[in-house]
Each structure stands twice: as C-alpha cells, then as structure tokens.
N, CA, C and O of each residue as an XYZ file, in Angstrom:
428
protein
N     -37.749   -110.104     10.229
C     -38.182   -111.196     11.108
C     -37.347   -111.299     12.367
O     -37.881   -111.454     13.464
N     -35.982   -111.208     12.202
C     -35.099   -111.263     13.331
C     -35.266   -110.055     14.251
O     -35.201   -110.171     15.475
N     -35.486   -108.865     13.617
C     -35.701   -107.640     14.389
C     -37.004   -107.722     15.227
O     -37.069   -107.217     16.348
N     -38.015   -108.363     14.659
C     -39.272   -108.495     15.357
C     -39.125   -109.409     16.536
O     -39.715   -109.137     17.581
N     -38.362   -110.490     16.430
C     -38.121   -111.401     17.558
C     -37.309   -110.719     18.630
O     -37.620   -110.868     19.812
N     -36.280   -109.976     18.268
C     -35.471   -109.229     19.230
C     -36.344   -108.223     19.966
O     -36.263   -108.100     21.188
N     -37.184   -107.502     19.219
C     -38.082   -106.517     19.817
C     -39.020   -107.183     20.810
O     -39.234   -106.667     21.907
N     -39.586   -108.340     20.429
C     -40.516   -109.048     21.331
C     -39.818   -109.465     22.599
O     -40.403   -109.361     23.677
N     -38.592   -109.932     22.515
C     -37.866   -110.414     23.702
C     -37.575   -109.194     24.590
O     -37.723   -109.282     25.809
N     -37.168   -108.065     24.007
C     -36.866   -106.902     24.827
C     -38.148   -106.343     25.471
O     -38.108   -105.892     26.615
N     -39.230   -106.366     24.785
C     -40.496   -105.864     25.400
C     -40.998   -106.800     26.465
O     -41.445   -106.347     27.519
N     -40.940   -108.057     26.231
C     -41.372   -109.015     27.279
C     -40.476   -108.928     28.526
O     -40.962   -108.989     29.655
N     -39.208   -108.790     28.310
C     -38.294   -108.632     29.434
C     -38.602   -107.302     30.228
O     -38.555   -107.264     31.458
N     -38.906   -106.268     29.481
C     -39.283   -105.004     30.099
C     -40.590   -105.115     30.898
O     -40.710   -104.582     32.001
N     -41.540   -105.807     30.322
C     -42.801   -105.986     31.053
C     -42.620   -106.826     32.312
O     -43.310   -106.600     33.306
N     -41.693   -107.802     32.283
C     -41.382   -108.556     33.462
C     -40.829   -107.664     34.536
O     -41.288   -107.722     35.677
N     -39.848   -106.832     34.210
C     -39.289   -105.930     35.252
C     -40.263   -104.885     35.736
O     -40.204   -104.506     36.906
N     -41.164   -104.397     34.889
C     -42.205   -103.491     35.352
C     -43.167   -104.222     36.288
O     -43.634   -103.624     37.257
N     -43.485   -105.514     36.029
C     -44.330   -106.274     36.933
C     -43.642   -106.505     38.282
O     -44.281   -106.403     39.329
N     -42.353   -106.811     38.261
C     -41.561   -106.916     39.513
C     -41.591   -105.629     40.257
O     -41.677   -105.629     41.485
N     -41.522   -104.529     39.560
C     -41.542   -103.195     40.245
C     -42.898   -102.954     40.925
O     -42.952   -102.441     42.042
N     -43.986   -103.325     40.249
C     -45.289   -103.109     40.888
C     -45.509   -104.050     42.041
O     -46.159   -103.690     43.022
N     -44.963   -105.286     41.940
C     -45.081   -106.218     43.099
C     -44.221   -105.736     44.263
O     -44.623   -105.875     45.418
N     -43.068   -105.185     43.989
C     -42.240   -104.634     45.044
C     -42.902   -103.447     45.725
O     -42.770   -103.252     46.933
N     -43.604   -102.670     44.942
C     -44.356   -101.500     45.528
C     -45.453   -101.984     46.444
O     -45.729   -101.343     47.459
N     -46.076   -103.076     46.126
C     -47.184   -103.591     46.912
C     -46.731   -104.398     48.140
O     -47.381   -104.331     49.183
N     -45.608   -105.175     48.033
C     -45.257   -106.101     49.072
C     -44.165   -105.645     50.043
O     -44.073   -106.218     51.129
N     -43.359   -104.681     49.731
C     -42.272   -104.308     50.628
C     -42.777   -103.477     51.764
O     -43.800   -102.804     51.637
N     -42.054   -103.510     52.918
C     -42.631   -102.970     54.150
C     -42.579   -101.455     54.332
O     -43.444   -100.890     55.002
N     -41.571   -100.776     53.742
C     -41.476    -99.336     54.070
C     -41.180    -98.532     52.809
O     -40.971    -99.078     51.726
N     -41.171    -97.229     52.992
C     -40.963    -96.288     51.877
C     -39.627    -96.527     51.225
O     -39.556    -96.532     49.996
N     -38.600    -96.717     51.948
C     -37.199    -96.860     51.363
C     -37.068    -98.119     50.522
O     -36.519    -98.089     49.421
N     -37.575    -99.217     51.045
C     -37.552   -100.466     50.252
C     -38.355   -100.378     48.997
O     -37.951   -100.866     47.942
N     -39.525    -99.737     49.119
C     -40.370    -99.594     47.986
C     -39.719    -98.673     46.913
O     -39.761    -98.971     45.720
N     -39.131    -97.571     47.364
C     -38.411    -96.679     46.493
C     -37.293    -97.412     45.743
O     -37.092    -97.232     44.542
N     -36.586    -98.232     46.494
C     -35.440    -98.978     45.886
C     -35.980    -99.919     44.784
O     -35.458    -99.963     43.670
N     -37.015   -100.648     45.131
C     -37.588   -101.599     44.169
C     -38.105   -100.936     42.891
O     -37.856   -101.385     41.772
N     -38.830    -99.856     43.116
C     -39.394    -99.132     41.967
C     -38.307    -98.454     41.189
O     -38.316    -98.492     39.958
N     -37.356    -97.823     41.877
C     -36.335    -97.067     41.205
C     -35.468    -97.933     40.284
O     -35.126    -97.515     39.178
N     -35.127    -99.097     40.724
C     -34.240    -99.974     39.961
C     -35.001   -100.687     38.838
O     -34.630   -100.577     37.669
N     -36.054   -101.412     39.188
C     -36.697   -102.262     38.199
C     -37.558   -101.483     37.191
O     -37.725   -101.895     36.043
N     -38.097   -100.347     37.655
C     -38.911    -99.565     36.733
C     -38.042    -98.869     35.666
O     -38.460    -98.711     34.519
N     -36.858    -98.468     36.056
C     -35.943    -97.888     35.074
C     -35.482    -98.903     34.093
O     -35.478    -98.642     32.890
N     -35.090   -100.058     34.561
C     -34.692   -101.122     33.633
C     -35.835   -101.578     32.756
O     -35.633   -101.801     31.563
N     -37.047   -101.726     33.313
C     -38.167   -102.164     32.504
C     -38.501   -101.184     31.438
O     -38.759   -101.577     30.300
N     -38.508    -99.903     31.764
C     -38.774    -98.841     30.804
C     -37.773    -98.801     29.695
O     -38.131    -98.621     28.531
N     -36.479    -98.972     30.052
C     -35.441    -98.985     29.078
C     -35.580   -100.120     28.103
O     -35.397    -99.959     26.897
N     -35.912   -101.287     28.654
C     -36.045   -102.480     27.803
C     -37.278   -102.327     26.852
O     -37.185   -102.648     25.667
N     -38.374   -101.859     27.361
C     -39.559   -101.682     26.526
C     -39.258   -100.652     25.435
O     -39.567   -100.876     24.265
N     -38.643    -99.503     25.828
C     -38.368    -98.519     24.786
C     -37.342    -99.029     23.801
O     -37.418    -98.678     22.623
N     -36.396    -99.829     24.217
C     -35.405   -100.411     23.309
C     -36.122   -101.379     22.332
O     -35.809   -101.426     21.142
N     -37.058   -102.118     22.856
C     -37.785   -103.064     21.964
C     -38.615   -102.249     20.936
O     -38.658   -102.612     19.761
N     -39.250   -101.189     21.360
C     -39.966   -100.336     20.446
C     -39.085    -99.715     19.350
O     -39.464    -99.628     18.183
N     -37.892    -99.289     19.786
C     -36.939    -98.734     18.785
C     -36.477    -99.791     17.811
O     -36.372    -99.507     16.618
N     -36.203   -100.966     18.254
C     -35.813   -102.069     17.352
C     -36.949   -102.374     16.423
O     -36.723   -102.577     15.230
N     -38.191   -102.415     16.931
C     -39.314   -102.753     16.072
C     -39.595   -101.696     15.013
O     -40.027   -102.025     13.909
N     -39.357   -100.454     15.334
C     -39.614    -99.395     14.333
C     -38.594    -99.351     13.241
O     -38.904    -98.893     12.142
N     -37.362    -99.816     13.493
C     -36.311    -99.694     12.469
C     -35.756    -98.286     12.447
O     -35.924    -97.532     13.406
N     -35.106    -97.933     11.377
C     -34.487    -96.659     11.212
C     -35.509    -95.627     10.648
O     -35.701    -95.482      9.441
N     -36.157    -94.914     11.634
C     -37.151    -93.920     11.248
C     -36.979    -92.725     12.207
O     -36.188    -92.784     13.148
N     -37.704    -91.684     11.962
C     -37.704    -90.496     12.822
C     -38.245    -90.869     14.198
O     -37.754    -90.382     15.216
N     -39.256    -91.735     14.223
C     -39.841    -92.147     15.513
C     -38.826    -92.877     16.391
O     -38.875    -92.772     17.617
N     -37.896    -93.624     15.760
C     -36.878    -94.281     16.532
C     -35.974    -93.273     17.214
O     -35.611    -93.477     18.373
N     -35.599    -92.203     16.551
C     -34.803    -91.145     17.186
C     -35.546    -90.553     18.340
O     -34.935    -90.296     19.378
N     -36.816    -90.322     18.224
C     -37.605    -89.811     19.349
C     -37.599    -90.788     20.525
O     -37.458    -90.369     21.673
N     -37.747    -92.059     20.256
C     -37.776    -93.062     21.278
C     -36.435    -93.139     21.984
O     -36.380    -93.305     23.203
N     -35.321    -93.016     21.203
C     -34.043    -93.016     21.825
C     -33.819    -91.816     22.741
O     -33.188    -91.942     23.790
N     -34.342    -90.635     22.339
C     -34.259    -89.463     23.220
C     -35.056    -89.684     24.500
O     -34.595    -89.318     25.581
N     -36.238    -90.272     24.397
C     -37.039    -90.582     25.606
C     -36.275    -91.596     26.473
O     -36.237    -91.476     27.698
N     -35.673    -92.588     25.822
C     -34.898    -93.582     26.586
C     -33.769    -92.937     27.350
O     -33.556    -93.270     28.516
N     -33.030    -92.019     26.731
C     -31.940    -91.340     27.395
C     -32.444    -90.501     28.571
O     -31.812    -90.449     29.626
N     -33.593    -89.847     28.373
C     -34.182    -89.003     29.458
C     -34.606    -89.907     30.617
O     -34.402    -89.546     31.776
N     -35.184    -91.058     30.334
C     -35.568    -91.973     31.407
C     -34.331    -92.490     32.134
O     -34.340    -92.618     33.358
N     -33.271    -92.787     31.391
C     -32.025    -93.271     32.002
C     -31.407    -92.265     32.939
O     -30.808    -92.639     33.947
N     -31.541    -91.025     32.628
C     -30.983    -89.972     33.477
C     -31.958    -89.551     34.591
O     -31.548    -89.385     35.739
N     -33.218    -89.383     34.262
C     -34.195    -88.773     35.194
C     -34.640    -89.730     36.262
O     -34.750    -89.307     37.413
N     -34.914    -91.033     35.968
C     -35.487    -91.916     36.942
C     -34.558    -92.146     38.137
O     -35.010    -91.962     39.267
N     -33.339    -92.520     37.971
C     -32.481    -92.716     39.140
C     -32.280    -91.402     39.965
O     -32.209    -91.419     41.194
N     -32.196    -90.286     39.232
C     -31.978    -88.992     39.943
C     -33.193    -88.657     40.774
O     -33.080    -88.282     41.941
N     -34.348    -88.793     40.170
C     -35.612    -88.519     40.935
C     -35.795    -89.458     42.100
O     -36.224    -89.029     43.170
N     -35.485    -90.715     41.927
C     -35.650    -91.671     43.052
C     -34.698    -91.332     44.184
O     -35.060    -91.406     45.358
N     -33.484    -90.961     43.825
C     -32.516    -90.546     44.883
C     -32.961    -89.304     45.570
O     -32.848    -89.215     46.793
N     -33.468    -88.325     44.844
C     -33.911    -87.067     45.442
C     -35.113    -87.284     46.361
O     -35.204    -86.664     47.421
N     -36.031    -88.159     45.961
C     -37.199    -88.381     46.800
C     -36.783    -89.123     48.101
O     -37.241    -88.770     49.188
N     -35.925    -90.137     47.978
C     -35.529    -90.886     49.180
C     -34.695    -89.940     50.109
O     -34.840    -90.003     51.329
N     -33.852    -89.095     49.548
C     -33.087    -88.192     50.366
C     -33.972    -87.186     51.092
O     -33.773    -86.901     52.273
N     -34.945    -86.658     50.370
C     -35.926    -85.738     50.978
C     -36.697    -86.429     52.131
O     -36.923    -85.812     53.172
N     -37.087    -87.664     51.955
C     -37.763    -88.375     53.003
C     -36.872    -88.557     54.223
O     -37.338    -88.406     55.353
N     -35.608    -88.876     54.017
C     -34.711    -89.040     55.130
C     -34.463    -87.701     55.861
O     -34.363    -87.671     57.088
N     -34.367    -86.630     55.119
C     -34.126    -85.328     55.727
C     -35.340    -84.843     56.522
O     -35.196    -84.131     57.516
N     -36.500    -85.223     56.089
C     -37.709    -84.821     56.869
C     -37.951    -85.674     58.053
O     -38.876    -85.407     58.821
N     -37.164    -86.692     58.244
C     -37.274    -87.468     59.452
C     -37.961    -88.789     59.306
O     -38.220    -89.430     60.324
N     -38.275    -89.243     58.138
C     -38.899    -90.584     57.958
C     -37.902    -91.682     58.248
O     -36.902    -91.827     57.544
N     -38.167    -92.444     59.267
C     -37.220    -93.468     59.697
C     -37.413    -94.758     58.900
O     -38.541    -95.118     58.560
N     -36.331    -95.441     58.607
C     -36.450    -96.767     57.921
C     -37.142    -97.799     58.797
O     -37.084    -97.718     60.024
N     -37.781    -98.745     58.184
C     -38.506    -99.797     58.896
C     -37.440   -100.709     59.534
O     -36.410   -101.019     58.935
N     -37.735   -101.112     60.749
C     -36.917   -102.104     61.458
C     -37.750   -103.242     61.911
O     -38.977   -103.137     61.938
N     -37.132   -104.333     62.270
C     -37.872   -105.550     62.632
C     -38.747   -105.306     63.839
O     -39.842   -105.862     63.922
N     -38.287   -104.469     64.801
C     -39.064   -104.189     66.002
C     -40.363   -103.460     65.682
O     -41.358   -103.644     66.384
N     -40.375   -102.632     64.633
C     -41.581   -101.918     64.252
C     -42.586   -102.850     63.631
O     -43.789   -102.632     63.769
N     -42.133   -103.882     62.952
C     -43.033   -104.742     62.217
C     -43.628   -105.853     63.024
O     -44.572   -106.485     62.549
N     -43.158   -106.136     64.193
C     -43.671   -107.280     65.005
C     -44.469   -106.726     66.147
O     -44.232   -105.620     66.633
N     -45.425   -107.526     66.563
C     -46.260   -107.179     67.723
C     -45.567   -107.691     68.988
O     -44.911   -108.733     68.977
N     -45.722   -106.960     70.038
C     -45.124   -107.394     71.325
C     -46.063   -108.428     71.962
O     -47.286   -108.289     71.973
N     -45.409   -109.476     72.492
C     -46.157   -110.570     73.149
C     -46.507   -110.103     74.586
O     -45.711   -109.475     75.285
N     -47.698   -110.438     74.957
C     -48.067   -110.121     76.357
C     -47.761   -111.342     77.221
O     -48.160   -112.455     76.880
N     -47.061   -111.146     78.328
C     -46.716   -112.216     79.193
C     -47.746   -112.396     80.308
O     -47.599   -113.283     81.148
C-alpha cells in the first residue's frame, strides 16, 4: 500500500515536469531557451516516472530493466541536449535578443 502511494506520487510529479517541458517548448522564444527547458525538465520528469514504475513493480527483473533505462536517460539526455545546443551555436544560430522580438515603431 505504501509503495503504491510512493509510486503514484513519483509518477504524478514526473508527469508534472513533463507537462512543464512541453509548455516550455511551446512558449519560449528561441531554440536555446526551448532546449534548456526541455533538457532539464524532461530529464527530471522521465527519471521520476521511471522511478515510480520501479517502485510500483517491486523487486523483479522488470525493475532492473527500468533502472538500466533510468541510468541511460540520466546520462544520455543532458549529453544530447548539450551537443545539440553546441552544434546550433557552432553553425551560427544566434540567441534571441529583445531587439529581435519587438517591432520597430514608425515615427
């Protein structure tokens, strides 16, 4: 019973962070801000959901598989996000500035 409640809390928290990640992807102004939002919150959300699933399964072979997936996500997501952002910077994609986002007033 306690393990089920802990699993539910972890999964709900993970879904919250995944929702924040998708909102950040839709609302933020440029590639770098979107990459930052998705990279941080998607990794945390995935880890929380996978942790909740591992707690819910108990001590089984499937739990070991989930833990391996969790470790892979923990290593791969931040690394891939950093590599994508660095490649964008090296190819010349400029960060968004306030001057780019506002329209010029005609006098």
